[in-house]
MIRO-488108 format. One record per atom (N, C-alpha, C): z, y, x; chain; residue number from 1; atom name. Coordinates in pm, 1 decimal. Each point is the difference from the previous one (the first is absolute). Layout:
BEGIN
z=Z&y=Y&x=X&cadena=A&num=NUM&atomo=CA
...
END
This chain:
BEGIN
z=-3.3&y=-117.1&x=83.8&cadena=A&num=1&atomo=N
z=4.8&y=113.5&x=-84.3&cadena=A&num=1&atomo=CA
z=-0.6&y=126.8&x=83.2&cadena=A&num=1&atomo=C
z=63.7&y=2.9&x=117.0&cadena=A&num=2&atomo=N
z=3.1&y=107.3&x=85.4&cadena=A&num=2&atomo=CA
z=-73.0&y=-18.1&x=127.0&cadena=A&num=2&atomo=C
z=-106.7&y=-79.9&x=-7.0&cadena=A&num=3&atomo=N
z=-90.0&y=-25.0&x=116.5&cadena=A&num=3&atomo=CA
z=-41.5&y=131.1&x=55.2&cadena=A&num=3&atomo=C
z=4.4&y=11.1&x=133.4&cadena=A&num=4&atomo=N
z=-45.9&y=116.5&x=73.7&cadena=A&num=4&atomo=CA
z=103.7&y=109.5&x=17.4&cadena=A&num=4&atomo=C
z=115.9&y=-20.5&x=-57.5&cadena=A&num=5&atomo=N
z=101.0&y=100.4&x=17.7&cadena=A&num=5&atomo=CA
z=41.6&y=24.3&x=147.3&cadena=A&num=5&atomo=C
z=-4.7&y=-97.9&x=84.3&cadena=A&num=6&atomo=N
z=37.4&y=12.2&x=135.5&cadena=A&num=6&atomo=CA
z=-114.2&y=59.4&x=84.6&cadena=A&num=6&atomo=C
z=-119.3&y=11.9&x=-53.3&cadena=A&num=7&atomo=N
z=-114.4&y=55.2&x=68.1&cadena=A&num=7&atomo=CA
z=6.0&y=152.4&x=11.0&cadena=A&num=7&atomo=C
z=86.9&y=60.2&x=-78.0&cadena=A&num=8&atomo=N
z=13.8&y=146.5&x=-3.1&cadena=A&num=8&atomo=CA
z=107.7&y=41.5&x=96.7&cadena=A&num=8&atomo=C
z=-25.2&y=102.5&x=74.8&cadena=A&num=9&atomo=N
z=94.3&y=66.5&x=93.8&cadena=A&num=9&atomo=CA
z=91.6&y=92.7&x=-78.6&cadena=A&num=9&atomo=C
z=93.3&y=-59.8&x=-77.1&cadena=A&num=10&atomo=N
z=90.6&y=83.4&x=-82.4&cadena=A&num=10&atomo=CA
z=74.5&y=100.6&x=72.0&cadena=A&num=10&atomo=C
z=39.1&y=-31.1&x=129.3&cadena=A&num=11&atomo=N
z=81.6&y=102.2&x=72.6&cadena=A&num=11&atomo=CA
z=-78.1&y=119.4&x=33.3&cadena=A&num=11&atomo=C
z=-131.7&y=-2.2&x=-6.4&cadena=A&num=12&atomo=N
z=-86.6&y=116.6&x=24.0&cadena=A&num=12&atomo=CA
z=-6.7&y=85.2&x=-129.3&cadena=A&num=12&atomo=C
z=42.5&y=-54.3&x=-113.6&cadena=A&num=13&atomo=N
z=-3.8&y=77.0&x=-127.9&cadena=A&num=13&atomo=CA
z=136.1&y=48.1&x=-35.9&cadena=A&num=13&atomo=C
z=11.0&y=94.5&x=-89.7&cadena=A&num=14&atomo=N
z=124.4&y=49.9&x=-38.7&cadena=A&num=14&atomo=CA
z=10.3&y=1.8&x=-150.2&cadena=A&num=14&atomo=C
z=128.2&y=4.2&x=-40.1&cadena=A&num=15&atomo=N
z=31.1&y=12.5&x=-149.6&cadena=A&num=15&atomo=CA
z=101.3&y=116.1&x=-14.9&cadena=A&num=15&atomo=C
z=65.6&y=15.9&x=-104.8&cadena=A&num=16&atomo=N
z=91.7&y=107.9&x=-23.6&cadena=A&num=16&atomo=CA
z=107.5&y=17.1&x=94.1&cadena=A&num=16&atomo=C
z=42.3&y=-117.6&x=68.2&cadena=A&num=17&atomo=N
z=117.9&y=-4.5&x=88.9&cadena=A&num=17&atomo=CA
z=-31.7&y=-26.7&x=140.5&cadena=A&num=17&atomo=C
z=-131.3&y=11.4&x=42.5&cadena=A&num=18&atomo=N
z=-35.5&y=-22.6&x=132.8&cadena=A&num=18&atomo=CA
z=-96.3&y=-119.1&x=19.3&cadena=A&num=18&atomo=C
z=6.9&y=-62.0&x=113.9&cadena=A&num=19&atomo=N
z=-90.1&y=-112.4&x=35.7&cadena=A&num=19&atomo=CA
z=-3.4&y=-112.2&x=-116.2&cadena=A&num=19&atomo=C
z=-115.2&y=-45.9&x=-30.1&cadena=A&num=20&atomo=N
z=-7.4&y=-98.3&x=-117.3&cadena=A&num=20&atomo=CA
z=12.6&y=-143.8&x=49.9&cadena=A&num=20&atomo=C
z=58.2&y=-26.0&x=110.3&cadena=A&num=21&atomo=N
z=10.2&y=-134.2&x=43.9&cadena=A&num=21&atomo=CA
z=85.0&y=-89.0&x=-87.6&cadena=A&num=21&atomo=C
z=76.4&y=58.1&x=-90.1&cadena=A&num=22&atomo=N
z=76.0&y=-78.9&x=-94.4&cadena=A&num=22&atomo=CA
z=-76.1&y=-40.6&x=-130.6&cadena=A&num=22&atomo=C
z=-113.9&y=50.1&x=-19.2&cadena=A&num=23&atomo=N
z=-85.3&y=-30.5&x=-116.5&cadena=A&num=23&atomo=CA
z=-34.3&y=-144.7&x=-14.0&cadena=A&num=23&atomo=C
z=-43.1&y=-77.2&x=103.6&cadena=A&num=24&atomo=N
z=-28.9&y=-135.4&x=-21.6&cadena=A&num=24&atomo=CA
z=118.0&y=-78.1&x=-53.0&cadena=A&num=24&atomo=C
z=113.0&y=18.2&x=53.2&cadena=A&num=25&atomo=N
z=118.7&y=-75.6&x=-45.5&cadena=A&num=25&atomo=CA
z=29.4&y=41.3&x=-143.0&cadena=A&num=25&atomo=C
z=-16.6&y=122.2&x=-32.7&cadena=A&num=26&atomo=N
z=26.9&y=42.7&x=-140.6&cadena=A&num=26&atomo=CA
z=-100.4&y=-59.5&x=-97.5&cadena=A&num=26&atomo=C
z=-124.2&y=-6.6&x=43.3&cadena=A&num=27&atomo=N
z=-105.4&y=-65.6&x=-94.2&cadena=A&num=27&atomo=CA
z=29.1&y=-145.6&x=-8.8&cadena=A&num=27&atomo=C
z=39.7&y=-67.3&x=110.3&cadena=A&num=28&atomo=N
z=40.0&y=-143.6&x=-17.2&cadena=A&num=28&atomo=CA
z=118.0&y=-20.7&x=-96.4&cadena=A&num=28&atomo=C
z=99.7&y=91.0&x=16.5&cadena=A&num=29&atomo=N
z=114.8&y=-9.7&x=-81.1&cadena=A&num=29&atomo=CA
z=-43.6&y=26.9&x=-148.9&cadena=A&num=29&atomo=C
z=-89.2&y=87.3&x=-20.7&cadena=A&num=30&atomo=N
z=-51.8&y=37.2&x=-132.3&cadena=A&num=30&atomo=CA
z=-71.6&y=-121.9&x=-64.4&cadena=A&num=30&atomo=C
z=-35.4&y=-99.3&x=74.1&cadena=A&num=31&atomo=N
z=-63.5&y=-120.7&x=-37.8&cadena=A&num=31&atomo=CA
z=99.6&y=-117.6&x=-15.1&cadena=A&num=31&atomo=C
z=127.8&y=30.9&x=20.6&cadena=A&num=32&atomo=N
z=106.3&y=-99.9&x=-4.9&cadena=A&num=32&atomo=CA
z=23.2&y=-49.2&x=-138.3&cadena=A&num=32&atomo=C
z=28.8&y=-130.6&x=-18.4&cadena=A&num=33&atomo=N
z=46.4&y=-42.9&x=-128.5&cadena=A&num=33&atomo=CA
z=138.3&y=39.6&x=-38.6&cadena=A&num=33&atomo=C
z=77.5&y=48.8&x=97.6&cadena=A&num=34&atomo=N
z=134.3&y=49.9&x=-22.7&cadena=A&num=34&atomo=CA
z=-9.7&y=140.5&x=-60.2&cadena=A&num=34&atomo=C
z=48.6&y=11.3&x=-124.4&cadena=A&num=35&atomo=N
z=-17.7&y=126.5&x=-74.0&cadena=A&num=35&atomo=CA
z=75.5&y=113.6&x=73.4&cadena=A&num=35&atomo=C
z=120.2&y=-22.3&x=41.1&cadena=A&num=36&atomo=N
z=71.3&y=111.6&x=65.1&cadena=A&num=36&atomo=CA
z=-70.2&y=47.9&x=124.5&cadena=A&num=36&atomo=C
z=-45.3&y=-93.2&x=85.2&cadena=A&num=37&atomo=N
z=-72.6&y=32.7&x=122.5&cadena=A&num=37&atomo=CA
z=-126.7&y=78.2&x=-34.6&cadena=A&num=37&atomo=C
z=-71.1&y=-48.3&x=-101.1&cadena=A&num=38&atomo=N
z=-131.4&y=60.2&x=-46.8&cadena=A&num=38&atomo=CA
z=34.4&y=143.3&x=-46.1&cadena=A&num=38&atomo=C
z=106.3&y=17.1&x=-74.2&cadena=A&num=39&atomo=N
z=34.0&y=134.4&x=-58.3&cadena=A&num=39&atomo=CA
z=30.7&y=97.2&x=113.3&cadena=A&num=39&atomo=C
z=77.5&y=-40.8&x=90.1&cadena=A&num=40&atomo=N
z=39.8&y=84.9&x=112.5&cadena=A&num=40&atomo=CA
z=-129.6&y=40.0&x=77.4&cadena=A&num=40&atomo=C
z=-88.9&y=-91.7&x=33.7&cadena=A&num=41&atomo=N
z=-114.3&y=25.0&x=67.3&cadena=A&num=41&atomo=CA
z=-92.4&y=97.8&x=-71.9&cadena=A&num=41&atomo=C
z=-18.3&y=-22.1&x=-127.4&cadena=A&num=42&atomo=N
z=-85.0&y=85.3&x=-77.9&cadena=A&num=42&atomo=CA
z=58.5&y=143.9&x=-10.1&cadena=A&num=42&atomo=C
z=127.0&y=11.2&x=-6.6&cadena=A&num=43&atomo=N
z=66.6&y=133.7&x=6.3&cadena=A&num=43&atomo=CA
z=-37.3&y=73.3&x=133.9&cadena=A&num=43&atomo=C
z=15.3&y=-73.2&x=107.7&cadena=A&num=44&atomo=N
z=-27.5&y=52.6&x=133.1&cadena=A&num=44&atomo=CA
z=-148.6&y=36.0&x=14.4&cadena=A&num=44&atomo=C
z=-91.7&y=-88.3&x=-50.0&cadena=A&num=45&atomo=N
z=-140.5&y=25.1&x=15.1&cadena=A&num=45&atomo=CA
z=-42.5&y=131.8&x=-84.6&cadena=A&num=45&atomo=C
z=48.3&y=7.3&x=-119.8&cadena=A&num=46&atomo=N
z=-31.6&y=116.5&x=-80.2&cadena=A&num=46&atomo=CA
z=52.1&y=125.7&x=63.6&cadena=A&num=46&atomo=C
z=121.7&y=-5.6&x=52.0&cadena=A&num=47&atomo=N
z=60.0&y=112.5&x=68.5&cadena=A&num=47&atomo=CA
z=-74.2&y=42.7&x=122.4&cadena=A&num=47&atomo=C
z=-40.8&y=-101.3&x=80.4&cadena=A&num=48&atomo=N
z=-66.9&y=25.3&x=128.1&cadena=A&num=48&atomo=CA
z=-148.2&y=39.0&x=-16.8&cadena=A&num=48&atomo=C
z=-68.8&y=-60.3&x=-89.4&cadena=A&num=49&atomo=N
z=-143.7&y=17.7&x=-11.6&cadena=A&num=49&atomo=CA
z=-38.5&y=112.9&x=-91.9&cadena=A&num=49&atomo=C
z=80.3&y=35.4&x=-94.7&cadena=A&num=50&atomo=N
z=-23.9&y=104.8&x=-95.9&cadena=A&num=50&atomo=CA
z=125.6&y=76.4&x=-28.4&cadena=A&num=50&atomo=C
z=53.1&y=62.3&x=97.4&cadena=A&num=51&atomo=N
z=121.4&y=78.8&x=0.2&cadena=A&num=51&atomo=CA
z=-17.6&y=127.8&x=-75.0&cadena=A&num=51&atomo=C
z=62.4&y=14.2&x=-116.7&cadena=A&num=52&atomo=N
z=-1.5&y=125.9&x=-67.4&cadena=A&num=52&atomo=CA
z=-144.3&y=46.6&x=-30.7&cadena=A&num=52&atomo=C
z=-92.0&y=-87.7&x=-16.6&cadena=A&num=53&atomo=N
z=-139.2&y=34.9&x=-33.6&cadena=A&num=53&atomo=CA
z=-88.0&y=7.9&x=127.5&cadena=A&num=53&atomo=C
z=58.4&y=-1.1&x=115.2&cadena=A&num=54&atomo=N
z=-75.9&y=14.6&x=123.1&cadena=A&num=54&atomo=CA
z=-41.8&y=-139.7&x=50.1&cadena=A&num=54&atomo=C
z=-117.1&y=-17.3&x=43.2&cadena=A&num=55&atomo=N
z=-47.2&y=-121.5&x=58.0&cadena=A&num=55&atomo=CA
z=-14.9&y=17.2&x=151.7&cadena=A&num=55&atomo=C
z=-16.2&y=-103.2&x=73.7&cadena=A&num=56&atomo=N
z=3.2&y=-2.1&x=147.3&cadena=A&num=56&atomo=CA
z=-109.7&y=-90.0&x=51.9&cadena=A&num=56&atomo=C
z=-20.3&y=2.3&x=137.8&cadena=A&num=57&atomo=N
z=-99.7&y=-80.3&x=55.1&cadena=A&num=57&atomo=CA
z=20.1&y=-152.1&x=-32.5&cadena=A&num=57&atomo=C
z=120.7&y=-43.1&x=-2.8&cadena=A&num=58&atomo=N
z=23.2&y=-142.9&x=-19.5&cadena=A&num=58&atomo=CA
z=-38.7&y=-41.7&x=-151.5&cadena=A&num=58&atomo=C
z=-3.7&y=96.2&x=-88.9&cadena=A&num=59&atomo=N
z=-25.6&y=-26.2&x=-145.7&cadena=A&num=59&atomo=CA
z=-130.9&y=-72.6&x=-13.9&cadena=A&num=59&atomo=C
z=-105.5&y=53.7&x=55.5&cadena=A&num=60&atomo=N
z=-131.7&y=-51.9&x=-13.9&cadena=A&num=60&atomo=CA
z=-8.5&y=-141.4&x=54.0&cadena=A&num=60&atomo=C
z=66.7&y=-23.3&x=115.0&cadena=A&num=61&atomo=N
z=-0.6&y=-134.5&x=63.4&cadena=A&num=61&atomo=CA
z=76.0&y=-100.8&x=-83.9&cadena=A&num=61&atomo=C
z=104.9&y=40.9&x=-74.4&cadena=A&num=62&atomo=N
z=75.8&y=-89.1&x=-80.7&cadena=A&num=62&atomo=CA
z=-71.4&y=-37.3&x=-138.2&cadena=A&num=62&atomo=C
z=-87.5&y=90.4&x=-43.1&cadena=A&num=63&atomo=N
z=-55.3&y=-15.7&x=-139.5&cadena=A&num=63&atomo=CA
z=-59.1&y=-141.7&x=-19.1&cadena=A&num=63&atomo=C
z=-84.5&y=-54.9&x=85.7&cadena=A&num=64&atomo=N
z=-51.0&y=-136.0&x=-27.3&cadena=A&num=64&atomo=CA
z=104.0&y=-104.8&x=-21.5&cadena=A&num=64&atomo=C
z=111.2&y=14.3&x=76.2&cadena=A&num=65&atomo=N
z=104.3&y=-99.6&x=-3.5&cadena=A&num=65&atomo=CA
z=84.9&y=18.2&x=-129.9&cadena=A&num=65&atomo=C
z=19.2&y=129.6&x=-47.2&cadena=A&num=66&atomo=N
z=66.5&y=29.3&x=-124.1&cadena=A&num=66&atomo=CA
z=-81.0&y=-58.1&x=-113.9&cadena=A&num=66&atomo=C
z=-136.5&y=15.9&x=6.8&cadena=A&num=67&atomo=N
z=-90.1&y=-55.8&x=-103.7&cadena=A&num=67&atomo=CA
z=12.9&y=-148.7&x=-9.8&cadena=A&num=67&atomo=C
z=-2.6&y=-68.1&x=114.2&cadena=A&num=68&atomo=N
z=9.7&y=-143.2&x=-0.1&cadena=A&num=68&atomo=CA
z=139.8&y=-50.3&x=-52.1&cadena=A&num=68&atomo=C
z=105.2&y=76.7&x=30.7&cadena=A&num=69&atomo=N
z=120.9&y=-35.5&x=-56.9&cadena=A&num=69&atomo=CA
z=8.3&y=18.6&x=-157.8&cadena=A&num=69&atomo=C
z=-61.1&y=108.0&x=-43.8&cadena=A&num=70&atomo=N
z=-13.7&y=15.3&x=-145.5&cadena=A&num=70&atomo=CA
z=-70.1&y=-112.0&x=-68.2&cadena=A&num=70&atomo=C
z=-97.2&y=-50.6&x=70.9&cadena=A&num=71&atomo=N
z=-82.7&y=-113.8&x=-59.6&cadena=A&num=71&atomo=CA
z=62.0&y=-140.9&x=19.2&cadena=A&num=71&atomo=C
z=61.5&y=-21.9&x=112.9&cadena=A&num=72&atomo=N
z=38.1&y=-138.1&x=43.9&cadena=A&num=72&atomo=CA
z=148.6&y=-9.7&x=13.6&cadena=A&num=72&atomo=C
z=67.9&y=107.3&x=7.7&cadena=A&num=73&atomo=N
z=144.6&y=-1.1&x=38.4&cadena=A&num=73&atomo=CA
z=89.9&y=-67.6&x=-117.0&cadena=A&num=73&atomo=C
z=123.4&y=-17.7&x=35.5&cadena=A&num=74&atomo=N
z=95.6&y=-75.6&x=-89.2&cadena=A&num=74&atomo=CA
z=47.6&y=90.0&x=-105.7&cadena=A&num=74&atomo=C
z=-21.2&y=131.5&x=6.1&cadena=A&num=75&atomo=N
z=60.9&y=86.9&x=-105.3&cadena=A&num=75&atomo=CA
z=-21.0&y=142.6&x=23.7&cadena=A&num=75&atomo=C
z=54.7&y=84.1&x=-86.4&cadena=A&num=76&atomo=N
z=-4.2&y=147.4&x=12.3&cadena=A&num=76&atomo=CA
z=-138.1&y=53.1&x=8.6&cadena=A&num=76&atomo=C
z=-91.1&y=-65.0&x=-82.2&cadena=A&num=77&atomo=N
z=-133.0&y=50.8&x=-7.3&cadena=A&num=77&atomo=CA
z=-10.9&y=150.3&x=-44.5&cadena=A&num=77&atomo=C
z=83.8&y=30.2&x=-94.5&cadena=A&num=78&atomo=N
z=-2.0&y=136.3&x=-54.3&cadena=A&num=78&atomo=CA
z=34.2&y=104.4&x=106.0&cadena=A&num=78&atomo=C
z=111.2&y=-24.1&x=77.0&cadena=A&num=79&atomo=N
z=36.1&y=95.9&x=103.6&cadena=A&num=79&atomo=CA
z=-112.5&y=10.3&x=109.4&cadena=A&num=79&atomo=C
z=-57.2&y=-111.9&x=27.2&cadena=A&num=80&atomo=N
z=-114.0&y=-5.8&x=105.7&cadena=A&num=80&atomo=CA
z=-116.9&y=87.1&x=-52.8&cadena=A&num=80&atomo=C
z=-29.2&y=-22.2&x=-129.5&cadena=A&num=81&atomo=N
z=-115.5&y=80.7&x=-53.9&cadena=A&num=81&atomo=CA
z=31.0&y=147.6&x=-6.0&cadena=A&num=81&atomo=C
z=122.6&y=36.2&x=-29.9&cadena=A&num=82&atomo=N
z=33.9&y=144.9&x=2.5&cadena=A&num=82&atomo=CA
z=9.3&y=54.0&x=139.2&cadena=A&num=82&atomo=C
z=29.5&y=-82.5&x=97.0&cadena=A&num=83&atomo=N
z=-3.9&y=42.2&x=137.0&cadena=A&num=83&atomo=CA
z=-152.2&y=27.9&x=38.3&cadena=A&num=83&atomo=C
z=-89.0&y=-86.0&x=-37.2&cadena=A&num=84&atomo=N
z=-140.3&y=27.2&x=21.4&cadena=A&num=84&atomo=CA
z=-48.6&y=128.7&x=-62.0&cadena=A&num=84&atomo=C
z=38.2&y=13.6&x=-122.6&cadena=A&num=85&atomo=N
z=-30.9&y=119.7&x=-85.2&cadena=A&num=85&atomo=CA
z=52.6&y=125.3&x=75.4&cadena=A&num=85&atomo=C
z=128.4&y=-4.6&x=32.3&cadena=A&num=86&atomo=N
z=64.9&y=114.7&x=66.2&cadena=A&num=86&atomo=CA
z=-65.0&y=26.6&x=139.8&cadena=A&num=86&atomo=C
z=-43.1&y=-94.5&x=66.9&cadena=A&num=87&atomo=N
z=-66.1&y=9.1&x=134.8&cadena=A&num=87&atomo=CA
z=-130.3&y=80.3&x=-35.6&cadena=A&num=87&atomo=C
z=-78.0&y=-47.3&x=-98.0&cadena=A&num=88&atomo=N
z=-129.0&y=61.0&x=-24.9&cadena=A&num=88&atomo=CA
z=12.2&y=147.1&x=-49.2&cadena=A&num=88&atomo=C
z=113.5&y=34.5&x=-65.5&cadena=A&num=89&atomo=N
z=8.8&y=136.3&x=-41.8&cadena=A&num=89&atomo=CA
z=81.3&y=82.9&x=89.7&cadena=A&num=89&atomo=C
z=43.4&y=-55.7&x=119.9&cadena=A&num=90&atomo=N
z=89.0&y=64.5&x=91.9&cadena=A&num=90&atomo=CA
z=-65.5&y=122.1&x=65.7&cadena=A&num=90&atomo=C
z=84.4&y=75.8&x=74.3&cadena=A&num=91&atomo=N
z=-50.8&y=114.2&x=62.4&cadena=A&num=91&atomo=CA
z=23.5&y=-10.8&x=153.0&cadena=A&num=91&atomo=C
z=-73.5&y=66.9&x=70.9&cadena=A&num=92&atomo=N
z=11.6&y=-3.3&x=148.2&cadena=A&num=92&atomo=CA
z=-134.3&y=-7.8&x=67.7&cadena=A&num=92&atomo=C
z=-2.2&y=16.5&x=129.7&cadena=A&num=93&atomo=N
z=-129.8&y=-2.9&x=67.2&cadena=A&num=93&atomo=CA
z=-84.8&y=-133.3&x=-17.3&cadena=A&num=93&atomo=C
z=77.3&y=-99.9&x=-26.0&cadena=A&num=94&atomo=N
z=-66.0&y=-139.2&x=-9.0&cadena=A&num=94&atomo=CA
z=-38.5&y=-35.1&x=-146.8&cadena=A&num=94&atomo=C
z=7.3&y=94.4&x=-91.2&cadena=A&num=95&atomo=N
z=-20.3&y=-34.4&x=-138.1&cadena=A&num=95&atomo=CA
z=-142.8&y=-65.1&x=-27.3&cadena=A&num=95&atomo=C
z=-102.9&y=56.3&x=68.9&cadena=A&num=96&atomo=N
z=-132.9&y=-58.2&x=-21.5&cadena=A&num=96&atomo=CA
z=-6.0&y=-147.0&x=47.7&cadena=A&num=96&atomo=C
z=53.6&y=-28.7&x=113.6&cadena=A&num=97&atomo=N
z=-0.5&y=-134.7&x=56.5&cadena=A&num=97&atomo=CA
z=81.8&y=-91.3&x=-87.9&cadena=A&num=97&atomo=C
z=108.0&y=48.0&x=-46.8&cadena=A&num=98&atomo=N
z=87.5&y=-93.4&x=-85.2&cadena=A&num=98&atomo=CA
z=-60.6&y=-21.9&x=-135.8&cadena=A&num=98&atomo=C
z=-60.4&y=100.9&x=-56.0&cadena=A&num=99&atomo=N
z=-71.0&y=-13.2&x=-130.6&cadena=A&num=99&atomo=CA
z=-117.3&y=-97.2&x=16.4&cadena=A&num=99&atomo=C
z=-73.2&y=12.1&x=111.0&cadena=A&num=100&atomo=N
z=-114.6&y=-91.2&x=31.0&cadena=A&num=100&atomo=CA
z=54.4&y=-139.0&x=10.7&cadena=A&num=100&atomo=C
z=110.6&y=-25.6&x=71.1&cadena=A&num=101&atomo=N
z=58.2&y=-132.3&x=11.5&cadena=A&num=101&atomo=CA
z=40.2&y=-62.4&x=-134.1&cadena=A&num=101&atomo=C
z=51.9&y=84.6&x=-85.7&cadena=A&num=102&atomo=N
z=35.1&y=-50.3&x=-138.4&cadena=A&num=102&atomo=CA
z=-127.3&y=-35.8&x=-74.0&cadena=A&num=102&atomo=C
z=-98.4&y=92.0&x=14.7&cadena=A&num=103&atomo=N
z=-120.7&y=-23.9&x=-71.6&cadena=A&num=103&atomo=CA
z=-74.2&y=-133.1&x=41.7&cadena=A&num=103&atomo=C
z=5.8&y=-27.2&x=125.1&cadena=A&num=104&atomo=N
z=-58.8&y=-123.5&x=58.4&cadena=A&num=104&atomo=CA
z=88.3&y=-121.6&x=-50.6&cadena=A&num=104&atomo=C
z=118.0&y=12.9&x=-26.9&cadena=A&num=105&atomo=N
z=85.4&y=-111.3&x=-46.7&cadena=A&num=105&atomo=CA
z=-20.2&y=-22.0&x=-156.1&cadena=A&num=105&atomo=C
z=-48.3&y=113.4&x=-70.1&cadena=A&num=106&atomo=N
z=-5.2&y=-11.2&x=-146.7&cadena=A&num=106&atomo=CA
z=-82.8&y=-124.2&x=-50.9&cadena=A&num=106&atomo=C
z=-121.7&y=-32.7&x=53.7&cadena=A&num=107&atomo=N
z=-72.9&y=-113.0&x=-63.7&cadena=A&num=107&atomo=CA
z=85.1&y=-124.5&x=-10.0&cadena=A&num=107&atomo=C
z=79.3&y=-29.8&x=93.4&cadena=A&num=108&atomo=N
z=80.7&y=-122.8&x=-1.5&cadena=A&num=108&atomo=CA
z=108.5&y=13.2&x=-100.5&cadena=A&num=108&atomo=C
z=42.1&y=122.2&x=-32.2&cadena=A&num=109&atomo=N
z=110.1&y=26.1&x=-88.8&cadena=A&num=109&atomo=CA
z=-37.9&y=12.5&x=-145.3&cadena=A&num=109&atomo=C
z=-129.8&y=16.5&x=-30.2&cadena=A&num=110&atomo=N
z=-41.7&y=32.1&x=-136.4&cadena=A&num=110&atomo=CA
z=48.2&y=-100.6&x=-104.4&cadena=A&num=110&atomo=C
z=12.6&y=-126.1&x=39.9&cadena=A&num=111&atomo=N
z=48.0&y=-99.4&x=-95.2&cadena=A&num=111&atomo=CA
z=138.3&y=38.8&x=-51.8&cadena=A&num=111&atomo=C
z=80.7&y=78.1&x=63.9&cadena=A&num=112&atomo=N
z=130.8&y=34.6&x=-42.5&cadena=A&num=112&atomo=CA
z=-11.2&y=96.2&x=-122.4&cadena=A&num=112&atomo=C
z=-109.5&y=52.9&x=-35.6&cadena=A&num=113&atomo=N
z=-23.7&y=84.7&x=-112.1&cadena=A&num=113&atomo=CA
z=17.5&y=-89.7&x=-127.2&cadena=A&num=113&atomo=C
z=-0.6&y=-130.5&x=17.5&cadena=A&num=114&atomo=N
z=16.4&y=-93.7&x=-114.6&cadena=A&num=114&atomo=CA
z=135.6&y=-80.8&x=24.0&cadena=A&num=114&atomo=C
z=91.9&y=52.3&x=87.3&cadena=A&num=115&atomo=N
z=130.9&y=-66.1&x=25.2&cadena=A&num=115&atomo=CA
z=78.6&y=-11.3&x=-136.8&cadena=A&num=115&atomo=C
z=80.3&y=-106.1&x=-3.6&cadena=A&num=116&atomo=N
z=82.1&y=-17.4&x=-120.5&cadena=A&num=116&atomo=CA
z=104.6&y=112.8&x=-21.2&cadena=A&num=116&atomo=C
z=29.9&y=63.1&x=107.3&cadena=A&num=117&atomo=N
z=100.5&y=107.6&x=-2.9&cadena=A&num=117&atomo=CA
z=-70.6&y=139.1&x=-33.3&cadena=A&num=117&atomo=C
z=28.0&y=60.7&x=-100.2&cadena=A&num=118&atomo=N
z=-70.5&y=129.5&x=-37.2&cadena=A&num=118&atomo=CA
z=26.5&y=102.2&x=105.1&cadena=A&num=118&atomo=C
z=113.7&y=2.8&x=63.4&cadena=A&num=119&atomo=N
z=35.1&y=96.5&x=99.9&cadena=A&num=119&atomo=CA
z=-90.6&y=-25.3&x=121.5&cadena=A&num=119&atomo=C
z=-33.2&y=-108.1&x=44.7&cadena=A&num=120&atomo=N
z=-87.1&y=-33.9&x=113.9&cadena=A&num=120&atomo=CA
z=-136.0&y=43.3&x=-44.2&cadena=A&num=120&atomo=C
z=-50.2&y=-21.8&x=-122.3&cadena=A&num=121&atomo=N
z=-131.0&y=36.7&x=-42.7&cadena=A&num=121&atomo=CA
z=-6.4&y=157.1&x=11.9&cadena=A&num=121&atomo=C
z=99.5&y=63.9&x=-45.9&cadena=A&num=122&atomo=N
z=5.8&y=144.4&x=6.2&cadena=A&num=122&atomo=CA
z=-11.6&y=50.4&x=143.0&cadena=A&num=122&atomo=C
z=79.7&y=-56.1&x=88.1&cadena=A&num=123&atomo=N
z=-3.8&y=34.2&x=146.2&cadena=A&num=123&atomo=CA
z=-141.1&y=-23.8&x=57.9&cadena=A&num=123&atomo=C
z=-58.9&y=-101.8&x=-33.6&cadena=A&num=124&atomo=N
z=-134.0&y=-34.3&x=48.9&cadena=A&num=124&atomo=CA
z=-102.0&y=106.8&x=-44.1&cadena=A&num=124&atomo=C
z=4.6&y=30.2&x=-129.6&cadena=A&num=125&atomo=N
z=-92.9&y=106.5&x=-53.2&cadena=A&num=125&atomo=CA
z=32.5&y=135.1&x=62.8&cadena=A&num=125&atomo=C
z=125.2&y=37.6&x=17.8&cadena=A&num=126&atomo=N
z=31.1&y=127.5&x=67.2&cadena=A&num=126&atomo=CA
z=-48.9&y=2.6&x=139.8&cadena=A&num=126&atomo=C
z=14.3&y=-112.3&x=68.5&cadena=A&num=127&atomo=N
z=-45.4&y=-6.4&x=140.0&cadena=A&num=127&atomo=CA
z=-152.7&y=17.4&x=8.9&cadena=A&num=127&atomo=C
z=-77.1&y=-59.8&x=-90.7&cadena=A&num=128&atomo=N
z=-139.7&y=16.1&x=-2.9&cadena=A&num=128&atomo=CA
z=-33.2&y=150.3&x=-26.1&cadena=A&num=128&atomo=C
z=67.3&y=58.3&x=-99.8&cadena=A&num=129&atomo=N
z=-18.8&y=140.3&x=-29.2&cadena=A&num=129&atomo=CA
z=21.5&y=99.2&x=114.6&cadena=A&num=129&atomo=C
z=107.2&y=-26.1&x=75.4&cadena=A&num=130&atomo=N
z=33.2&y=92.3&x=110.8&cadena=A&num=130&atomo=CA
z=-104.2&y=-15.2&x=120.2&cadena=A&num=130&atomo=C
z=-66.9&y=-114.5&x=-3.3&cadena=A&num=131&atomo=N
z=-100.6&y=-24.8&x=109.4&cadena=A&num=131&atomo=CA
z=-138.0&y=58.0&x=-42.0&cadena=A&num=131&atomo=C
END
């Protein structure tokens, strides 16, 4: 699910709190079957990658993995979709690159527009709209 995550030089990227070398571990934890571990990781990811509406260089690199977690992960699909939406509408010098990364991920996510959870469907449609 997170194939290629170690191919990225995360330490060369930054997020809201500095070097993004913690992002791979957070993404892996966000894919954990342990609900508490996943919840903590998602909180940290949201705070680091889209802090108070600002996006960062690591945000674009994380988008494909967030999209895969939304599709294939063990849970929290809604929060992952809202993270993608928030990344796409975020502000900062990287906003075009991040919005492009979300737009590239969208074709694989389109099936979520028919998800059984109406909140996930809404998040999917809102993400399409912002892109």
